[in-house]
VMD Tcl script that draws the C-alpha trace (Angstrom):
set ca {
  {75.70 76.92 84.50}
  {79.41 77.53 84.65}
  {80.45 80.82 83.09}
  {82.99 80.81 80.29}
  {83.00 84.41 79.08}
  {81.95 87.81 80.32}
  {79.45 87.84 77.46}
  {77.64 84.93 79.08}
  {77.75 86.78 82.38}
  {76.17 89.89 80.90}
  {73.42 87.82 79.32}
  {72.66 85.97 82.55}
  {72.56 89.18 84.58}
  {69.40 90.18 82.71}
  {67.90 86.71 82.27}
  {65.73 84.79 84.71}
  {67.24 81.48 85.75}
  {65.13 78.31 86.10}
  {63.37 77.74 89.40}
  {65.46 75.66 91.82}
  {64.28 72.21 92.98}
  {61.50 72.47 95.56}
  {63.66 70.89 98.26}
  {66.47 73.43 97.90}
  {64.73 76.40 99.55}
  {63.81 74.76 102.89}
  {67.07 72.81 103.01}
  {69.20 75.95 102.60}
  {67.01 77.70 105.18}
  {67.59 74.88 107.68}
  {71.32 74.95 106.96}
  {71.47 78.72 107.52}
  {69.58 78.33 110.80}
  {72.05 75.63 111.91}
  {74.99 77.93 111.13}
  {73.45 80.75 113.17}
  {72.56 78.53 116.13}
  {75.73 76.42 116.31}
  {78.20 78.63 118.19}
  {81.54 77.29 116.80}
  {80.42 77.91 113.21}
  {78.55 81.12 114.04}
  {81.70 82.70 115.48}
  {83.33 82.43 112.04}
  {80.25 83.09 109.90}
  {79.38 86.17 111.95}
  {82.18 88.01 110.12}
  {79.83 88.27 107.14}
  {77.13 89.86 109.30}
  {79.70 92.32 110.66}
  {80.75 93.25 107.11}
  {77.14 94.06 106.21}
  {76.55 95.81 109.57}
  {79.46 98.19 109.04}
  {78.56 98.65 105.37}
  {75.11 99.76 106.52}
  {76.62 102.42 108.79}
  {78.87 103.59 105.95}
  {76.16 103.72 103.29}
  {73.72 105.70 105.43}
  {76.47 108.04 106.62}
  {77.19 108.93 102.99}
  {73.48 109.19 102.12}
  {72.93 111.66 104.97}
  {75.82 113.87 103.91}
  {78.43 112.69 106.37}
  {82.05 112.06 105.29}
  {83.20 108.48 105.58}
  {86.63 108.20 107.21}
  {86.98 104.42 107.08}
  {85.91 101.01 108.32}
  {87.81 98.51 110.46}
  {86.83 94.86 110.90}
  {88.34 92.74 113.66}
  {88.89 89.01 114.11}
  {86.55 88.94 117.15}
  {83.76 89.89 114.68}
  {83.54 93.43 116.03}
  {83.89 96.43 113.74}
  {83.87 100.20 113.70}
  {82.85 102.75 111.08}
  {84.13 106.30 111.45}
  {82.42 109.22 109.73}
  {82.78 112.98 110.08}
  {79.91 115.37 110.48}
  {77.61 116.82 113.13}
  {77.76 114.67 116.29}
  {74.01 115.01 116.74}
  {70.99 115.28 114.48}
  {69.07 113.06 112.11}
  {72.14 112.07 110.07}
  {73.88 110.60 113.09}
  {70.71 108.89 114.30}
  {70.06 107.18 110.98}
  {73.72 106.21 110.65}
  {73.63 104.46 114.03}
  {70.27 102.88 113.28}
  {71.53 101.37 110.03}
  {74.04 98.89 111.46}
  {71.84 96.27 113.10}
  {69.16 96.64 110.44}
  {71.47 96.32 107.42}
  {71.85 92.49 107.27}
  {68.09 91.97 107.48}
  {67.39 94.71 104.93}
  {69.92 93.24 102.50}
  {68.47 89.78 103.08}
  {64.99 91.06 102.23}
  {66.34 92.74 99.09}
  {68.04 89.49 98.07}
  {64.83 87.55 98.70}
  {63.05 89.91 96.30}
  {65.75 89.37 93.69}
  {65.43 85.59 94.06}
  {61.65 85.85 93.78}
  {62.37 87.18 90.27}
  {64.69 84.18 89.60}
  {67.76 86.40 89.23}
  {70.42 84.21 90.86}
  {73.31 85.52 88.75}
  {72.29 89.13 89.39}
  {72.27 88.49 93.15}
  {75.75 86.95 93.15}
  {77.32 89.71 91.10}
  {75.51 92.42 93.03}
  {77.21 90.96 96.12}
  {80.61 91.10 94.41}
  {80.04 94.73 93.36}
  {79.00 95.76 96.88}
  {82.04 94.06 98.40}
  {84.32 95.79 95.88}
  {82.86 99.18 96.84}
  {83.26 98.38 100.53}
  {86.89 97.36 100.07}
  {87.80 100.94 99.20}
  {86.75 102.06 102.70}
  {88.52 99.33 104.71}
  {91.39 100.63 106.82}
  {92.97 97.55 108.43}
  {94.61 94.32 107.27}
  {92.09 91.91 108.77}
  {89.25 93.90 107.24}
  {90.82 93.66 103.79}
  {91.32 89.92 104.26}
  {87.72 89.37 105.42}
  {86.19 91.30 102.50}
  {88.50 89.70 99.91}
  {87.86 86.20 101.25}
  {84.10 86.75 101.16}
  {84.28 88.19 97.66}
  {86.48 85.32 96.45}
  {83.95 82.77 97.73}
  {81.06 84.49 95.95}
  {83.09 84.89 92.75}
  {84.16 81.25 92.79}
  {80.60 80.04 93.06}
  {79.29 82.50 90.45}
  {82.00 81.69 87.88}
  {82.67 77.99 88.36}
  {79.56 76.63 90.06}
  {76.79 74.72 88.33}
  {73.30 76.20 88.23}
  {72.31 74.08 91.24}
  {75.38 75.16 93.24}
  {74.78 78.83 92.41}
  {71.11 78.63 93.40}
  {71.93 76.79 96.62}
  {74.57 79.32 97.56}
  {72.31 82.29 96.74}
  {69.42 80.91 98.78}
  {71.69 79.97 101.67}
  {73.29 83.43 101.68}
  {69.87 85.10 101.68}
  {68.53 82.92 104.49}
  {71.73 83.54 106.45}
  {71.34 87.32 106.18}
  {67.68 87.14 107.23}
  {68.28 84.85 110.21}
  {71.73 86.19 111.04}
  {70.29 89.68 111.24}
  {68.08 88.68 114.18}
  {70.61 86.86 116.34}
  {73.07 89.77 116.91}
  {70.23 91.86 118.35}
  {69.68 89.20 120.99}
  {73.42 89.06 121.65}
  {73.45 92.84 122.01}
  {70.80 92.83 124.71}
  {72.58 90.07 126.62}
  {75.75 92.18 126.64}
  {73.79 95.25 127.69}
  {72.27 93.36 130.64}
  {75.79 92.44 131.76}
  {76.97 96.03 131.20}
  {79.49 94.82 128.62}
  {78.43 97.19 125.82}
  {78.15 100.74 127.21}
  {78.86 102.28 123.80}
  {76.66 100.01 121.69}
  {74.62 101.49 118.85}
  {71.51 101.32 121.06}
  {73.19 103.19 123.92}
  {74.62 105.84 121.61}
  {71.13 106.32 120.17}
  {69.78 106.62 123.71}
  {72.22 109.41 124.50}
  {71.41 111.20 121.24}
  {67.62 110.95 121.41}
  {66.73 110.52 125.08}
  {64.87 107.30 124.17}
  {65.93 104.33 126.31}
  {68.49 101.96 124.84}
  {66.14 99.00 125.38}
  {63.59 100.67 123.12}
  {66.20 100.89 120.38}
  {67.02 97.21 120.84}
  {63.32 96.47 120.41}
  {63.31 98.59 117.24}
  {66.34 96.67 115.89}
  {64.69 93.37 116.72}
  {61.31 94.34 115.31}
  {62.79 95.44 112.00}
  {64.96 92.33 111.78}
  {62.05 89.99 112.53}
  {59.82 91.78 110.03}
  {62.45 91.45 107.31}
  {62.97 87.78 108.16}
  {59.25 87.04 107.96}
  {58.69 88.99 104.75}
  {61.88 87.77 103.06}
  {61.31 84.20 104.21}
  {57.79 84.34 102.82}
  {59.11 85.43 99.44}
  {61.67 82.63 99.41}
  {59.18 79.94 100.35}
  {56.57 81.18 97.89}
}
mol new
graphics top color blue
foreach p $ca { graphics top sphere $p radius 0.5 }
foreach p [lrange $ca 0 end-1] q [lrange $ca 1 end] { graphics top cylinder $p $q radius 0.2 }
display resetview
């Protein structure tokens, strides 16, 4: 339903919404897969994955006691998160590990929220997370990317019908689950061509002595597991 007041919003945040039509879940999954696999659209949509990737680095840096200096997002869908703290140790390892796993982890979390029929909660949780992230952005394009993403989610959550909100929520969740796997494959292709010497996997290799390929396998395994588990929740 379209929201008219913040009172309605507060009520819906803690109320289960009706189940979507049976066709909506597989259709939004197929649409998300098409977006990931069709390169011209993926190049634009990948900005969302980068936002979540860098947010993952930032969140784990703070959780491990590091000081977050800022995040920059670039129009080529690359990004960088800078934090201060010991250059080695568990905190740095977990911070590096969080980037490629963050989209899949968030997708699995969203799938759990949708399994409880909390569409409104999912949409406004996304808005809240983007608002928190905005504080850490340190470049103009990054601000634009986060604001544009937040505006899209807000527009759907405030003005969209129940069907539009459900479709958007399911599409976004599928996109995070599937879009979390594809960048890992892209990473390994770049590593084979020696185009990513300072990738998260290679930095982890230098920190731990474990080969970068093993870290790529870890990224991929976690992403695939999240996609299978989250996809199962959505389809059930």
